[in-house]
C-alpha positions in Angstrom: 120.1 100.7 -1.9 119.0 104.0 -0.4 120.1 105.2 3.0 117.0 104.4 5.1 117.6 107.5 7.3 117.6 105.5 10.5 119.3 106.4 13.8 121.8 104.1 15.4 119.1 102.4 17.4 117.2 101.4 14.2 114.3 103.8 14.6 113.3 106.2 11.8 114.9 109.6 11.6 112.8 112.6 12.4 112.9 116.2 13.5 111.2 118.2 16.2 109.5 121.5 15.6 111.1 124.0 18.0 109.3 127.1 16.6 106.4 126.6 14.3 106.1 130.2 13.1 103.0 132.0 11.9 102.0 129.2 9.5 104.2 126.3 8.5 102.7 123.3 6.6 104.0 120.2 4.9 103.6 120.5 1.1 104.5 118.4 -2.0 103.2 118.5 -5.5 99.6 118.2 -4.3 96.5 116.2 -5.2 95.7 116.9 -8.8 92.7 115.3 -10.4 90.4 115.0 -7.5 88.3 118.1 -7.8 85.3 116.1 -9.0 85.3 114.5 -5.5 85.5 117.9 -3.8 89.2 117.5 -3.0 91.4 120.5 -3.9 94.8 120.4 -5.4 96.9 121.9 -2.5 100.7 121.6 -2.9 103.5 124.1 -2.5 102.3 127.6 -3.6 105.7 128.4 -5.1 106.2 125.1 -6.8 109.4 126.2 -8.6 111.0 127.2 -5.3 110.1 123.9 -3.6 111.5 122.0 -6.6 114.8 123.9 -6.5 115.1 123.3 -2.7 114.6 119.6 -3.3 117.2 119.5 -6.1 119.8 121.1 -3.8 118.9 118.6 -1.0 119.4 115.7 -3.4 115.7 114.8 -3.5 113.2 114.2 -6.4 111.0 117.2 -6.9 108.1 115.2 -5.6 109.5 115.1 -2.1 107.6 116.9 0.7 109.0 120.0 2.1 108.0 122.5 4.8 106.4 125.8 3.6 106.7 128.7 6.0 104.8 131.9 6.0 106.4 135.3 6.8 108.0 134.4 10.1 109.9 131.2 9.2 110.4 128.2 11.7 113.0 126.3 13.6 113.6 122.6 13.8 115.8 120.1 15.6 116.7 116.9 13.7 117.7 113.8 15.7 120.3 112.8 13.2 122.8 114.7 11.0 121.0 115.7 7.8 121.4 117.9 4.8 118.8 120.8 4.7 118.2 123.5 2.2 116.2 126.7 3.0 115.0 128.4 -0.2 112.1 130.4 -1.6 111.8 133.8 0.2 115.3 134.9 1.4 115.8 134.8 5.2 118.5 134.6 7.8 119.4 130.9 8.4 121.3 129.7 11.5 122.4 126.4 13.0 122.7 126.7 16.8 122.9 130.4 16.4 125.7 130.4 13.8 124.9 131.9 10.4 124.8 129.4 7.5 123.9 129.7 3.8 120.5 130.5 2.5 119.6 128.9 -0.8 122.3 126.1 -0.6 122.7 122.8 1.1 123.9 122.9 4.7 124.6 120.0 7.1 122.8 120.1 10.4 124.3 117.9 13.2 122.1 115.7 15.3 120.4 117.7 18.0 121.3 121.1 16.5 118.6 123.7 15.9 118.2 125.0 12.3 116.4 128.3 12.4 114.9 129.9 9.2 114.1 133.4 10.2 111.5 135.9 9.0 111.3 136.5 5.2 113.4 139.5 4.2 111.8 139.7 0.8 108.8 137.7 -0.3 106.6 135.7 1.9 107.1 131.9 1.8 110.3 130.0 2.4 110.8 126.2 1.8 112.8 123.8 4.0 113.9 120.6 2.1 115.4 117.8 4.1 117.5 115.0 2.5 114.9 112.2 2.2 111.9 114.5 2.4 109.4 115.1 5.1 107.4 111.9 5.4 104.1 112.0 7.3 101.6 109.4 6.1 100.2 110.4 2.7 96.5 111.0 2.4 94.9 110.5 -1.1 98.3 110.2 -2.6 99.8 113.4 -1.2 101.5 114.6 2.1 100.2 118.1 1.5 98.2 120.0 4.1 94.9 121.4 2.8 93.9 124.3 5.0 90.4 124.5 3.5 89.3 120.9 3.9 91.6 119.8 6.7 92.9 116.9 4.6 96.5 115.9 5.2 98.7 116.8 8.1 97.7 119.8 10.2 99.8 123.0 10.3 102.8 122.5 12.5 102.8 123.3 16.2 105.7 123.7 18.6 106.8 120.3 19.8 105.5 118.3 16.8 107.8 115.5 15.6 107.8 114.6 11.9 109.5 111.6 10.3 112.0 111.9 7.4 112.1 109.6 4.4 114.9 107.5 2.9 117.9 109.5 1.5 119.5 108.8 -1.9 122.4 106.4 -2.0 125.9 107.8 -1.4 127.3 109.1 -4.6 123.9 110.1 -6.1 124.1 113.4 -7.9 123.1 116.5 -5.9 122.6 119.9 -7.6 125.0 122.7 -6.9 124.0 126.2 -6.2 121.3 127.5 -8.6 119.8 131.0 -9.2 116.7 131.9 -7.1 114.1 134.2 -8.5 113.4 137.3 -6.4 110.1 138.4 -4.9 108.1 140.7 -7.2 108.2 144.4 -6.6 105.0 144.6 -8.7 103.0 141.5 -9.2 101.9 141.3 -12.9 99.3 138.6 -13.5 98.3 137.7 -17.0 94.6 136.9 -17.2 92.3 135.3 -19.7 88.8 136.9 -19.4 85.9 134.6 -18.8 83.9 132.6 -18.2 81.7 135.3 -16.5 83.2 138.5 -17.6 79.9 139.5 -19.3 78.5 139.9 -15.7 80.6 143.1 -15.4 80.3 146.4 -17.2 82.7 147.5 -19.9 84.1 150.1 -17.6 84.7 147.5 -14.9 86.7 145.3 -17.3 88.7 148.3 -18.3 89.4 149.0 -14.6 90.3 145.4 -13.9 93.0 145.3 -16.6 94.4 148.9 -16.3 94.1 150.0 -12.6 96.5 148.9 -9.9 95.4 146.8 -6.9 97.3 145.8 -3.8 97.7 142.4 -2.0 95.4 142.4 1.0 96.6 141.2 4.4 93.6 138.9 4.4 95.3 136.7 1.7 96.2 133.1 2.4 96.7 129.7 0.7 93.1 129.7 -0.4 93.2 133.0 -2.3 95.1 136.2 -2.9 92.7 138.9 -1.9 93.1 142.4 -3.4 92.4 145.9 -2.3 91.5 148.5 -4.9 88.6 149.8 -7.1 85.6 147.5 -7.0 84.3 146.0 -10.3 80.8 147.1 -11.1 78.3 144.4 -12.1 76.3 144.5 -15.4 73.8 142.1 -14.1 72.3 141.3 -10.7 71.6 138.1 -8.9 74.0 135.2 -8.2 75.1 132.1 -10.1 74.4 128.5 -9.0 77.6 127.0 -7.7 80.0 125.9 -10.5 83.4 124.4 -10.7 86.4 126.5 -9.8 89.9 126.1 -11.2 93.4 127.1 -9.9 94.0 130.7 -10.9 90.3 131.6 -11.2 89.7 135.3 -10.4 86.4 135.4 -8.5 84.6 138.6 -7.6 82.7 138.6 -4.3 79.9 141.1 -3.5 82.5 143.8 -2.4 83.7 143.9 -6.1 87.4 143.3 -5.3 89.0 140.4 -7.2 90.3 137.3 -5.4 92.8 135.0 -7.2 92.2 131.4 -6.2 95.4 129.6 -5.1 96.2 126.0 -4.3 93.8 125.5 -1.3 90.8 127.0 -3.2 87.3 125.5 -3.0 86.4 123.3 -5.9 83.0 125.1 -6.4 81.8 128.6 -6.0 78.9 130.9 -6.8 80.5 134.3 -7.3 81.2 135.2 -10.9 84.8 134.5 -12.3 85.9 137.5 -14.3 89.0 135.7 -15.6 91.7 133.0 -15.0 95.4 133.5 -14.3 97.5 130.8 -16.0 99.1 128.4 -13.5 102.7 129.3 -14.5 102.1 132.9 -13.3 101.0 131.9 -9.8 104.4 131.2 -8.2 105.1 134.9 -8.1 101.7 135.4 -6.3 103.0 133.0 -3.5 105.8 135.5 -2.7 103.7 138.7 -2.9 103.3 140.1 0.6 100.6 142.4 1.9 100.7 145.8 0.1 102.4 144.5 -3.0 101.0 146.3 -6.1 99.1 143.9 -8.4 98.3 144.6 -12.0 96.1 142.3 -14.1 96.9 142.4 -17.8 95.1 140.7 -20.7 97.0 137.5 -21.6 98.0 137.0 -25.2 96.1 134.5 -27.2 
């Protein structure tokens, strides 16, 4: 049997949000397969980091975690619990005392775990033994910032439940290597489906000139600053389906890479698509990071 993660009085275990930070959301593996209904995928932007944090906490990779943005967050569990803070490196303390980042730590009941601002990268992940367990919506506990589906972004004073922990003696991963945040974000891209809407010179610019991550980026899209891409044809498209990693070019000519909370349709031309496996690095690229788009092989 699993440990039901209940307190001594029989009620479900939970934690209180002491400091919500700039943007902290609940995320799991997301809602794949619902785009035809207008529901986006969502899920942890750095899926590999969320999965590693879950492994270290003794959870399946599908367990929900907290995803922080830039400034971290602080929480107070009402029972002793194993927690892992991974993803973007940050200072981690329990009641003000430094503890390990990127490894499992035990947080006593009523103690405050504080994951500080990201030192490198942008998004940190907090995995609790048992997982964060708000009610699922359409099969996922992930927050979707574009549609509002799922739990809203965390606010100070929120209380969230935790799920059942694995039984005593279940294998828990030891320390594992964590990838660092990219100094230069190199994104492979397959041109199309609307690359013919741009001049030959624009396509050369797109795949050879540096861009930078804009401070206007979010979970919906990584916006870039740099040379605009010149159109070869005027007018606009009827709205068409959009996929994860689509590189859409709005009227200002600067590419936008669609991330997990992207709209399921759009009318601006898509000059190319970044493969999903390359997007985890984009989740950790902060404002000002140099971005280079390169033609993908094959």
